[in-house]
C-alpha positions as CSV (number, residue, x, y, z in Angstrom):
1,X,-29.1,-15.2,-30.6
2,X,-32.6,-13.9,-29.5
3,X,-34.3,-10.7,-30.4
4,X,-33.7,-8.0,-27.8
5,X,-35.6,-5.1,-26.4
6,X,-33.6,-2.5,-24.4
7,X,-36.0,-0.4,-22.4
8,X,-35.9,2.9,-20.6
9,X,-32.3,3.8,-21.2
10,X,-30.8,7.2,-22.2
11,X,-30.2,6.6,-25.9
12,X,-27.3,8.7,-27.2
13,X,-26.4,8.4,-30.9
14,X,-24.5,11.4,-32.2
15,X,-24.8,10.0,-35.8
16,X,-28.5,10.8,-35.6
17,X,-28.2,13.8,-33.1
18,X,-30.2,11.6,-30.8
19,X,-30.2,12.0,-27.0
20,X,-33.5,10.9,-25.3
21,X,-35.0,8.3,-23.1
22,X,-36.2,5.5,-25.4
23,X,-36.4,1.8,-26.1
24,X,-34.3,0.0,-28.7
25,X,-35.6,-3.1,-30.5
26,X,-33.1,-5.4,-32.0
27,X,-34.3,-8.1,-34.5
28,X,-32.1,-10.6,-36.3
29,X,-28.9,-8.8,-35.2
30,X,-29.9,-5.4,-36.6
31,X,-31.5,-2.2,-35.2
32,X,-35.2,-2.5,-35.9
33,X,-36.6,0.5,-34.0
34,X,-35.9,3.3,-31.5
35,X,-38.5,5.3,-29.7
36,X,-40.3,6.1,-26.5
37,X,-43.1,3.6,-27.2
38,X,-41.3,0.8,-28.9
39,X,-41.8,-1.5,-25.9
40,X,-45.6,-1.3,-26.0
41,X,-45.6,-2.4,-29.7
42,X,-43.1,-5.1,-29.3
43,X,-44.1,-6.8,-26.1
44,X,-46.0,-9.6,-27.7
45,X,-43.2,-10.8,-30.0
46,X,-42.3,-14.4,-29.6
47,X,-38.9,-15.1,-28.1
48,X,-38.2,-11.5,-27.3
49,X,-35.8,-10.9,-24.4
50,X,-36.3,-7.6,-22.5
51,X,-33.5,-5.9,-20.6
52,X,-34.3,-2.9,-18.3
53,X,-31.8,-0.2,-19.0
54,X,-33.2,2.5,-16.7
55,X,-30.4,4.7,-15.4
56,X,-28.0,3.5,-18.1
57,X,-26.8,4.9,-21.4
58,X,-27.4,3.0,-24.6
59,X,-24.9,4.0,-27.3
60,X,-23.4,2.7,-30.6
61,X,-20.7,0.2,-29.7
62,X,-17.2,1.8,-29.1
63,X,-14.6,1.3,-31.7
64,X,-10.9,1.2,-30.9
65,X,-8.7,1.8,-34.0
66,X,-5.4,1.2,-32.2
67,X,-4.6,-1.9,-30.1
68,X,-1.9,-4.5,-29.9
69,X,-3.2,-8.1,-29.5
70,X,0.2,-9.7,-29.7
71,X,-0.9,-12.8,-31.6
72,X,0.9,-14.3,-33.5
73,X,4.2,-14.5,-31.6
74,X,3.5,-13.4,-28.1
75,X,0.5,-15.4,-27.0
76,X,1.7,-15.6,-23.4
77,X,1.1,-11.8,-23.3
78,X,-2.2,-11.6,-25.1
79,X,-4.2,-13.5,-27.7
80,X,-6.8,-12.3,-30.2
81,X,-9.3,-14.1,-28.1
82,X,-8.3,-12.6,-24.7
83,X,-8.0,-9.2,-26.3
84,X,-11.4,-9.4,-28.0
85,X,-13.0,-10.4,-24.7
86,X,-11.2,-7.6,-22.9
87,X,-12.6,-5.2,-25.5
88,X,-16.1,-6.5,-25.0
89,X,-15.8,-6.0,-21.2
90,X,-14.7,-2.4,-21.9
91,X,-17.7,-1.7,-24.1
92,X,-15.8,-2.0,-27.4
93,X,-17.7,-3.8,-30.1
94,X,-14.7,-3.6,-32.6
95,X,-11.0,-3.1,-32.4
96,X,-8.2,-2.7,-35.0
97,X,-5.2,-4.9,-34.4
98,X,-1.8,-3.3,-35.1
99,X,0.7,-5.3,-37.3
100,X,3.8,-5.4,-35.0
101,X,3.3,-9.2,-34.3
102,X,5.8,-12.0,-34.9
103,X,5.7,-12.6,-37.8
104,X,4.6,-9.1,-38.9
105,X,1.2,-8.7,-40.4
106,X,2.5,-7.7,-43.8
107,X,0.8,-10.1,-46.2
108,X,-2.7,-11.5,-47.0
109,X,-2.1,-14.8,-45.2
110,X,-1.2,-13.0,-41.9
111,X,-4.3,-10.8,-42.3
112,X,-6.5,-13.9,-42.9
113,X,-5.1,-15.6,-39.8
114,X,-6.2,-12.6,-37.6
115,X,-9.6,-12.7,-39.1
116,X,-10.0,-16.4,-38.5
117,X,-8.8,-16.2,-34.9
118,X,-11.2,-13.3,-34.3
119,X,-14.1,-15.4,-35.7
120,X,-13.2,-18.3,-33.3
121,X,-13.0,-15.9,-30.4
122,X,-16.6,-15.0,-30.9
123,X,-16.4,-11.7,-29.0
124,X,-15.7,-8.2,-30.3
125,X,-15.0,-7.7,-34.0
126,X,-11.3,-7.5,-34.9
127,X,-10.1,-5.7,-38.0
128,X,-6.5,-6.2,-39.0
129,X,-4.2,-3.3,-39.9
130,X,-1.4,-4.3,-42.3
131,X,2.2,-3.1,-42.2
132,X,3.4,-0.3,-44.3
133,X,6.7,-2.0,-45.0
134,X,7.8,-5.6,-45.2
135,X,8.7,-6.8,-41.7
136,X,8.3,-3.2,-40.6
137,X,11.9,-2.7,-41.6
138,X,11.3,0.4,-43.6
139,X,13.0,-0.6,-46.8
140,X,10.2,-2.0,-49.0
141,X,6.5,-1.4,-49.2
142,X,4.2,-4.3,-48.3
143,X,1.5,-5.3,-50.8
144,X,-1.4,-3.1,-49.7
145,X,-3.8,-4.4,-52.3
146,X,-3.5,-8.1,-51.3
147,X,-3.9,-7.2,-47.6
148,X,-6.9,-5.0,-48.2
149,X,-8.4,-7.7,-50.3
150,X,-7.9,-10.1,-47.3
151,X,-9.6,-7.7,-44.9
152,X,-7.1,-5.1,-43.7
153,X,-8.7,-1.7,-43.0
154,X,-5.5,0.5,-42.8
155,X,-1.7,0.3,-42.9
156,X,0.8,1.2,-40.2
157,X,4.2,0.4,-39.0
158,X,3.1,1.4,-35.5
159,X,5.6,0.6,-32.8
160,X,8.1,2.2,-35.3
161,X,7.8,5.4,-37.3
162,X,8.0,5.4,-41.1
163,X,11.3,7.1,-41.0
164,X,11.8,7.7,-44.7
165,X,9.9,10.6,-46.1
166,X,10.0,9.0,-49.6
167,X,8.5,5.8,-48.3
168,X,5.8,7.7,-46.4
169,X,5.0,9.6,-49.6
170,X,4.8,6.4,-51.6
171,X,2.6,4.7,-48.9
172,X,0.2,7.6,-48.9
173,X,-0.1,7.5,-52.7
174,X,-0.5,3.7,-52.8
175,X,-3.0,3.7,-49.9
176,X,-5.1,6.4,-51.6
177,X,-5.9,4.0,-54.4
178,X,-7.5,1.6,-51.9
179,X,-9.2,4.3,-49.9
180,X,-7.5,3.5,-46.6
181,X,-5.5,5.6,-44.1
182,X,-1.9,5.4,-43.4
183,X,-1.6,5.5,-39.6
184,X,1.8,6.7,-38.5
185,X,3.7,6.6,-35.2
186,X,5.1,10.1,-35.2
187,X,8.6,9.9,-33.8
188,X,11.8,11.3,-35.2
189,X,14.1,8.4,-34.3
190,X,17.4,10.2,-33.9
191,X,15.8,12.7,-31.5
192,X,14.0,10.0,-29.5
193,X,16.8,7.4,-29.4
194,X,17.5,6.1,-25.9
195,X,14.7,8.2,-24.3
196,X,12.6,6.7,-21.6
197,X,10.2,9.6,-20.7
198,X,9.3,13.2,-21.5
199,X,12.3,15.5,-21.6
200,X,12.1,18.1,-18.9
201,X,12.6,18.9,-15.2
202,X,11.2,15.5,-14.0
203,X,13.5,13.5,-16.3
204,X,16.4,15.6,-15.2
205,X,15.6,15.0,-11.5
206,X,15.1,11.3,-12.1
207,X,18.3,10.9,-14.1
208,X,16.4,9.5,-17.1
209,X,17.1,10.4,-20.7
210,X,14.2,12.3,-22.1
211,X,12.3,12.5,-25.4
212,X,11.5,16.1,-26.5
213,X,8.1,17.1,-27.8
214,X,9.8,18.0,-31.1
215,X,10.5,14.3,-31.8
216,X,6.8,13.9,-32.3
217,X,6.0,17.3,-33.8
218,X,8.7,17.1,-36.6
219,X,7.2,13.9,-37.9
220,X,3.6,15.1,-37.5
221,X,4.2,18.2,-39.7
222,X,6.2,16.0,-42.2
223,X,3.2,13.6,-42.5
224,X,0.7,16.5,-42.8
225,X,2.8,18.1,-45.6
226,X,3.1,14.7,-47.4
227,X,-0.7,14.2,-47.1
228,X,-1.1,17.7,-48.8
229,X,1.3,16.6,-51.5
230,X,-0.3,13.3,-52.2
231,X,-3.9,13.8,-51.3
232,X,-3.6,10.7,-49.2
233,X,-5.2,10.2,-45.8
234,X,-2.7,10.3,-43.0
235,X,-3.9,9.3,-39.5
236,X,-1.6,10.4,-36.7
237,X,-1.4,7.9,-33.8
238,X,-1.4,8.7,-30.1
239,X,-0.8,12.4,-30.1
240,X,0.8,13.7,-26.9
241,X,1.9,17.4,-27.2
242,X,0.4,20.9,-27.5
243,X,2.6,21.5,-30.5
244,X,1.1,18.5,-32.3
245,X,-2.4,19.8,-31.7
246,X,-1.5,23.1,-33.2
247,X,0.0,21.4,-36.3
248,X,-3.1,19.2,-36.8
249,X,-5.3,22.3,-36.5
250,X,-3.1,24.0,-39.1
251,X,-3.5,21.1,-41.5
252,X,-7.2,20.8,-41.1
253,X,-7.7,24.5,-41.6
254,X,-6.1,24.1,-45.0
255,X,-8.3,21.1,-46.0
256,X,-5.5,18.5,-45.7
257,X,-6.7,15.0,-45.2
258,X,-5.3,14.5,-41.8
259,X,-7.0,12.8,-38.8
260,X,-5.6,12.2,-35.4
261,X,-6.2,10.2,-32.2
262,X,-5.3,10.6,-28.5
263,X,-5.1,7.9,-25.8
264,X,-6.9,8.0,-22.5
265,X,-3.6,8.1,-20.6
266,X,-2.4,11.2,-22.5
267,X,-5.5,13.1,-21.5
268,X,-5.4,12.1,-17.9
269,X,-1.8,11.6,-16.6
270,X,1.3,13.7,-16.7
271,X,5.0,12.9,-16.5
272,X,4.7,13.1,-12.7
273,X,3.2,9.6,-12.8
274,X,6.8,8.4,-13.5
275,X,7.9,9.5,-10.0
276,X,9.1,6.4,-8.1
277,X,10.2,4.9,-11.5
278,X,6.8,3.3,-12.0
279,X,7.2,1.3,-15.2
280,X,3.5,1.1,-15.7
281,X,3.7,4.8,-16.5
282,X,6.3,4.2,-19.2
283,X,4.9,4.4,-22.8
284,X,5.8,5.8,-26.2
285,X,5.0,8.6,-26.7
286,X,5.7,9.4,-23.1
287,X,3.4,11.1,-20.6
288,X,3.9,14.8,-21.0
289,X,3.2,18.0,-19.0
290,X,0.0,19.4,-17.5
291,X,0.0,22.0,-20.3
292,X,0.1,19.2,-22.9
293,X,-2.8,17.4,-21.2
294,X,-4.9,20.6,-21.2
295,X,-4.2,21.2,-24.9
296,X,-5.2,17.6,-25.8
297,X,-8.4,17.8,-23.7
298,X,-9.3,21.0,-25.5
299,X,-8.5,19.3,-28.9
300,X,-10.9,16.4,-28.0
301,X,-13.6,19.0,-27.1
302,X,-13.3,21.0,-30.3
303,X,-12.7,18.1,-32.7
304,X,-9.1,18.9,-33.7
305,X,-8.4,15.4,-32.3
306,X,-10.9,13.2,-34.1
307,X,-11.1,10.2,-31.9
308,X,-9.9,8.5,-28.7
309,X,-8.0,5.2,-29.1
310,X,-6.5,3.0,-26.4
311,X,-3.1,1.9,-27.8
312,X,-3.7,-1.2,-25.6
313,X,-0.3,-2.7,-25.2
314,X,0.0,-5.7,-22.8
315,X,3.3,-6.9,-21.4
316,X,4.3,-9.7,-19.2
317,X,4.7,-8.9,-15.5
318,X,8.4,-9.7,-15.5
319,X,9.1,-7.4,-18.4
320,X,7.7,-4.4,-16.6
321,X,9.7,-5.3,-13.4
322,X,13.0,-4.2,-15.0
323,X,14.7,-1.0,-14.4
324,X,12.8,1.9,-15.8
325,X,15.1,2.6,-18.8
326,X,15.1,-1.1,-19.8
327,X,11.4,-1.8,-19.4
328,X,9.2,-2.0,-22.5
329,X,6.8,0.8,-23.4
330,X,3.1,0.4,-23.2
331,X,0.0,0.1,-21.0
332,X,-3.2,-1.8,-21.3
333,X,-6.4,0.2,-21.9
334,X,-9.4,-1.7,-23.2
335,X,-11.0,-2.2,-19.8
336,X,-10.3,1.2,-18.4
337,X,-10.7,3.6,-21.4
338,X,-14.4,4.4,-20.8
339,X,-13.9,5.1,-17.1
340,X,-10.8,7.2,-17.6
341,X,-12.5,9.2,-20.3
342,X,-15.6,9.8,-18.1
343,X,-13.5,10.6,-15.0
344,X,-11.2,13.1,-16.6
345,X,-13.3,14.5,-19.5
346,X,-17.0,14.2,-18.7
347,X,-17.0,14.4,-14.9
348,X,-14.6,17.3,-15.2
349,X,-16.9,19.1,-17.6
350,X,-14.4,19.2,-20.5
351,X,-16.9,17.4,-22.7
352,X,-20.4,15.9,-22.4
353,X,-21.5,12.3,-22.9
354,X,-22.6,12.8,-26.6
355,X,-19.2,14.2,-27.5
356,X,-17.5,11.3,-25.7
357,X,-19.6,8.8,-27.6
358,X,-18.8,10.6,-30.9
359,X,-15.1,10.3,-30.2
360,X,-15.2,6.7,-29.1
361,X,-17.7,5.3,-31.5
362,X,-19.0,7.4,-34.4
363,X,-15.8,9.0,-35.4
364,X,-13.5,5.9,-35.3
365,X,-16.0,4.0,-37.5
366,X,-16.3,6.9,-39.9
367,X,-12.6,7.7,-40.1
368,X,-11.6,4.0,-40.7
369,X,-14.7,3.3,-42.8
370,X,-15.9,0.5,-40.5
371,X,-19.4,-0.9,-39.9
372,X,-20.9,0.4,-36.7
373,X,-20.8,3.8,-35.0
374,X,-24.6,4.3,-35.4
375,X,-27.9,3.0,-34.1
376,X,-29.8,3.8,-37.3
377,X,-32.5,1.4,-38.4
378,X,-31.0,-1.5,-40.3
379,X,-27.5,-1.0,-38.9
380,X,-25.7,-3.9,-37.2
381,X,-26.7,-4.1,-33.6
382,X,-23.3,-3.3,-32.2
383,X,-24.4,-1.6,-29.0
384,X,-22.8,-0.6,-25.7
385,X,-24.9,-0.1,-22.6
386,X,-23.0,1.6,-19.7
387,X,-23.5,3.2,-16.3
388,X,-21.8,6.6,-16.4
389,X,-22.1,7.1,-12.7
390,X,-20.8,3.8,-11.4
391,X,-17.7,4.2,-9.3
392,X,-15.2,1.3,-9.1
393,X,-11.7,0.6,-8.0
394,X,-9.3,-0.7,-10.7
395,X,-8.1,-4.2,-9.9
396,X,-6.0,-5.6,-12.8
397,X,-6.4,-9.1,-11.4
398,X,-10.1,-9.1,-12.6
399,X,-9.3,-8.1,-16.2
400,X,-10.1,-10.3,-19.1
401,X,-6.9,-9.2,-20.8
402,X,-3.8,-11.1,-19.9
403,X,-2.1,-7.8,-19.3
404,X,-1.9,-6.2,-15.9
405,X,0.3,-3.2,-16.8
406,X,-1.9,-0.2,-15.9
407,X,-1.0,3.0,-14.2
408,X,-4.6,3.2,-12.9
409,X,-4.3,0.2,-10.5
410,X,-6.0,1.0,-7.2
411,X,-7.6,4.2,-8.5
412,X,-11.3,4.9,-8.2
413,X,-12.8,5.7,-11.6
414,X,-16.3,6.5,-12.8
415,X,-18.3,4.7,-15.5
416,X,-18.4,1.1,-16.6
417,X,-19.8,-1.0,-19.4
418,X,-22.8,-3.2,-18.4
419,X,-23.8,-4.9,-21.7
420,X,-22.0,-5.2,-25.0
421,X,-23.8,-6.5,-28.1
422,X,-22.1,-7.4,-31.4
423,X,-24.5,-8.0,-34.2
424,X,-27.2,-8.4,-31.6
425,X,-25.3,-11.1,-29.8
426,X,-24.4,-10.6,-26.1
427,X,-20.6,-10.7,-25.8
428,X,-20.4,-9.2,-22.3
429,X,-23.0,-8.7,-19.6
430,X,-22.7,-7.6,-16.0
431,X,-25.4,-6.3,-13.7
432,X,-28.3,-5.9,-16.2
């Protein structure tokens, strides 16, 4: 690892209210200096590598608090190594791995395994999320303390909701003692059972059983009320409806400790993407209506939605080739998230680049209490350099991820990572 000087880029760091053309000096893996004349003072340093970033944005590395890396148990679909490399190619310097693996990440040994595999991968940082319940069965709490001690940063049964209100209450109380969030998959299981897409006119026309918005909203308000009761921190995963946005706003207005995320696909696509029974548009929660998309975009703009997370969920090609109702839920997102967000949010004037970087970097690190999310002097040099104007056509065959299940295949998007640094070490570089 050499010392680096990034010159002439647009440095955007919302954690410091910084947006200016400047140089960034990285020494021994940490941020040493930022300013318009850093290059002139550093040019005589021995072993210094200089990278011209003119026309590019230099930002704190993106942090994805919600992805599925499939290892252990489904290594043919994704591994921690391939997922971490895909994250780096997407500009993510850190990702949080959900626990719905096989076996489930519900103990300290499983958490330790993920951390060891991430170290061997030598790419983006990987932070394990432990399960709320043993085996994600919903009948007994996992040992939060042991998992946190081993390196878990949150708990979740994602992939499944915490159906029992009593268990959710206990989880929030227990997690509060360790200062970690409980991230919940908001889905009332009896309402959602058997559903394959959003309930509405499109599902009726296609002859597919729908999932009503209320399946998400009932659990969202339950979790918010339980957070009020316990004082615990509930984090609502992959919000998809206008009603959920209104409920989150209600909770925040009352000082309840609730945070929420939205995925790139839910702020860009509608249920119309399912036309033709395209299984790459099948996910849970499902794609909703244009009205829901508009509400979610506005919530990202005004901060009701705290952050954007990918819910990266790779599947084998054969699995997605089934009939729509039988195909698994999920899409990949690590290598398209930045471009989707720029194309649908920034280029459409919903938000500006500083707000996008706040939602993809600063807020995720802050909400989950992770290192990163800032370019302050002395901070780890987790840095993303990207070209916000570069247009490219999505070709899944070129992805670092093993997954190819994306609804954006063949689409022209804007914005792409060019350089990703983790602790000052180059983990991805293309075109700079």
